[in-house]
C-alpha positions as CSV (number, residue, x, y, z in Angstrom):
1,M,220.4,74.2,11.5
2,T,218.8,77.6,12.0
3,V,215.0,77.7,12.2
4,T,213.5,80.9,11.0
5,A,210.2,81.7,12.7
6,T,207.5,82.9,10.4
7,A,205.6,85.8,11.9
8,V,201.8,85.7,11.7
9,R,200.6,88.8,10.0
10,T,197.8,90.7,11.7
11,P,195.4,92.4,9.3
12,R,195.8,96.1,9.2
13,A,193.0,98.3,10.5
14,A,192.2,99.5,7.0
15,T,191.8,95.9,5.9
16,L,189.5,95.1,8.8
17,R,187.4,98.1,8.1
18,K,187.0,97.1,4.5
19,Q,186.0,93.6,5.4
20,E,183.5,94.9,7.9
21,A,182.0,97.2,5.2
22,I,181.8,94.3,2.8
23,L,180.0,92.1,5.4
24,V,177.5,94.9,6.3
25,E,176.6,95.5,2.6
26,A,176.5,91.8,1.9
27,E,174.1,91.2,4.8
28,R,171.9,94.1,3.6
29,Q,171.7,92.6,0.1
30,F,171.3,89.0,1.1
31,A,168.5,90.1,3.5
32,R,166.6,91.9,0.8
33,F,167.2,89.7,-2.3
34,G,168.3,86.3,-1.0
35,F,171.3,84.3,-2.0
36,E,170.3,83.8,-5.6
37,G,169.3,87.5,-6.1
38,V,172.7,88.9,-5.1
39,S,176.0,88.9,-7.0
40,L,179.5,89.8,-6.0
41,D,179.3,92.6,-8.6
42,S,176.3,94.2,-6.9
43,I,178.0,94.1,-3.6
44,A,181.3,95.5,-5.0
45,A,179.4,98.2,-6.9
46,A,177.6,99.4,-3.8
47,L,180.9,99.8,-2.0
48,D,182.7,101.3,-5.1
49,L,185.1,98.4,-5.1
50,S,186.3,96.2,-8.0
51,R,185.2,92.6,-8.2
52,Q,188.8,91.6,-7.9
53,N,189.2,93.6,-4.7
54,L,186.2,91.9,-3.1
55,L,187.5,88.5,-4.2
56,Y,190.8,89.2,-2.4
57,H,188.8,89.1,0.9
58,W,186.3,86.4,0.0
59,P,187.0,84.0,-2.9
60,S,183.4,83.3,-3.7
61,K,179.8,84.4,-3.1
62,E,179.3,81.2,-1.1
63,D,182.2,82.1,1.2
64,L,180.9,85.6,1.8
65,Y,177.4,84.4,2.4
66,R,178.6,81.9,5.0
67,A,180.7,84.7,6.6
68,V,177.5,86.8,7.0
69,L,175.7,83.8,8.6
70,D,178.7,83.1,10.8
71,S,178.6,86.7,12.0
72,V,174.9,86.4,12.8
73,M,175.2,83.0,14.4
74,G,178.2,84.1,16.5
75,E,176.3,87.0,18.0
76,W,173.2,85.0,18.6
77,M,175.2,82.1,20.2
78,A,177.1,84.5,22.5
79,N,173.9,85.7,24.1
80,M,171.9,82.5,24.2
81,T,173.3,80.9,27.4
82,A,170.7,82.4,29.8
83,I,168.9,79.1,30.3
84,A,171.6,76.5,30.3
85,E,173.8,78.5,32.7
86,A,171.0,79.8,35.0
87,D,170.0,78.7,38.5
88,E,166.6,80.3,38.7
89,P,164.1,79.4,35.9
90,E,162.1,82.6,36.1
91,V,165.2,84.8,35.8
92,A,166.4,82.6,32.9
93,I,163.1,83.1,31.0
94,H,163.2,86.9,31.6
95,T,166.8,87.2,30.5
96,Y,166.4,84.9,27.5
97,V,163.4,86.6,26.0
98,D,164.9,90.0,26.6
99,V,168.2,89.1,24.8
100,K,166.4,87.4,21.9
101,L,164.1,90.4,21.4
102,R,167.0,92.8,21.5
103,F,168.7,90.7,18.9
104,S,165.6,90.8,16.7
105,R,165.5,94.6,17.1
106,D,169.2,95.4,16.7
107,R,170.2,92.8,14.0
108,A,167.1,92.8,11.8
109,T,168.9,92.3,8.5
110,G,171.0,89.5,9.9
111,N,167.9,87.8,11.2
112,A,166.4,88.2,7.7
113,V,169.4,86.4,6.1
114,F,169.1,83.6,8.6
115,T,165.4,83.2,8.2
116,R,165.7,83.0,4.4
117,E,168.3,80.3,4.7
118,I,166.2,78.3,7.2
119,M,163.0,78.7,5.1
120,A,164.9,77.3,2.1
121,G,165.9,74.2,4.1
122,A,169.3,75.5,5.1
123,P,171.1,74.2,2.0
124,R,174.3,76.1,2.7
125,Y,174.3,76.2,6.5
126,R,172.9,72.9,7.7
127,D,176.2,71.6,8.9
128,V,176.7,74.6,11.2
129,L,173.2,74.4,12.6
130,K,173.6,70.8,13.5
131,A,177.0,71.4,15.1
132,Q,176.1,74.5,17.1
133,V,172.4,75.0,17.5
134,M,171.4,71.5,18.3
135,P,173.7,71.1,21.2
136,L,172.5,74.4,22.6
137,L,168.9,73.4,22.3
138,H,169.6,70.0,24.0
139,A,171.4,71.8,26.8
140,D,168.4,74.2,27.3
141,V,165.9,71.3,27.3
142,A,168.1,69.4,29.8
143,R,168.1,72.4,32.1
144,F,164.3,72.7,32.0
145,E,164.1,68.9,32.7
146,R,166.3,69.4,35.8
147,W,164.1,72.3,37.0
148,A,161.0,70.2,36.5
149,A,162.6,67.2,38.4
150,D,163.3,69.6,41.3
151,G,159.7,70.8,41.3
152,L,160.6,74.4,40.3
153,I,158.5,74.4,37.1
154,R,155.7,72.4,35.6
155,R,156.6,69.7,33.1
156,V,155.7,70.5,29.4
157,D,157.3,69.6,26.1
158,F,160.4,71.7,26.6
159,T,161.6,71.3,23.0
160,H,158.4,72.8,21.7
161,L,158.6,75.4,24.5
162,M,161.9,76.5,23.0
163,F,160.4,76.6,19.5
164,L,157.6,78.8,20.9
165,I,160.1,81.2,22.5
166,W,162.2,81.4,19.3
167,S,159.2,81.9,17.0
168,S,157.5,84.6,19.2
169,T,160.7,86.6,19.5
170,Q,161.9,86.0,16.0
171,A,158.6,87.4,14.7
172,Y,159.7,90.9,15.8
173,A,162.5,90.7,13.3
174,D,160.8,88.9,10.4
175,L,157.4,90.6,10.7
176,G,158.4,93.8,12.4
177,P,157.5,96.0,9.4
178,Q,154.1,94.3,9.1
179,F,153.4,94.8,12.8
180,A,154.4,98.5,12.5
181,L,152.1,98.9,9.5
182,Y,149.1,97.5,11.4
183,M,149.9,99.8,14.3
184,G,150.0,102.8,12.0
185,K,153.7,103.7,12.6
186,P,156.8,103.7,10.3
187,A,158.7,101.2,12.5
188,L,158.4,99.5,15.9
189,D,159.9,101.5,18.7
190,D,161.5,100.6,22.0
191,D,158.2,100.8,23.8
192,D,156.8,98.2,21.4
193,F,159.7,95.8,22.2
194,D,159.3,96.5,26.0
195,R,155.6,95.6,25.9
196,A,156.3,92.5,23.7
197,R,159.0,91.4,26.2
198,E,156.7,91.8,29.1
199,L,153.8,89.9,27.4
200,I,155.9,87.0,26.0
201,T,157.7,86.6,29.3
202,R,154.4,86.5,31.2
203,V,152.9,84.0,28.9
204,I,155.9,81.7,28.9
205,W,156.5,81.9,32.6
206,G,152.7,81.4,33.3
207,S,152.9,78.1,31.4
208,L,155.7,76.9,33.7
209,K,154.9,78.4,37.1
210,V,153.9,75.8,39.7
């Protein structure tokens, strides 16, 4: 009997470019209007596509929404290993805050989609958060505990310490326009993020330094 191998078809470059364009526009609209305020028709119209063409790539709005969140989460997770994999706590704090602030600056719309989902109680993404974020949080807390046991840092509630780092850096994505307004400028610039990184790092490390 002859077995015929079935080749796995790789998406063409044009298809990948179209999918990327759809994801970018979907992220922009979900960030601005939320899940309920966006339709596949509005995304397709912005890209001059037919609804049927968009459905070819994602069969439902829920699938497209999760694809946007997967993209945001994937980028965030790829850069959030500074603590769990570090040897020196001070270096880890500096690196972690730096990466998190850069993510807030460079992926503001993605952060907005993520924040909207979280504030709604994560009805469409709770399973992913439990499967991916919780183990990462536990690994970071365990690393802090080992450093504390070795006498390298002071012992505090490390879970809430992580929440503090997340919230202080995430604010520069969620509240960036508000901060810029109060500072009398159209948008936060690189210098603002540099000063924020320096201050947040100093405060966090100051609470841990023995």
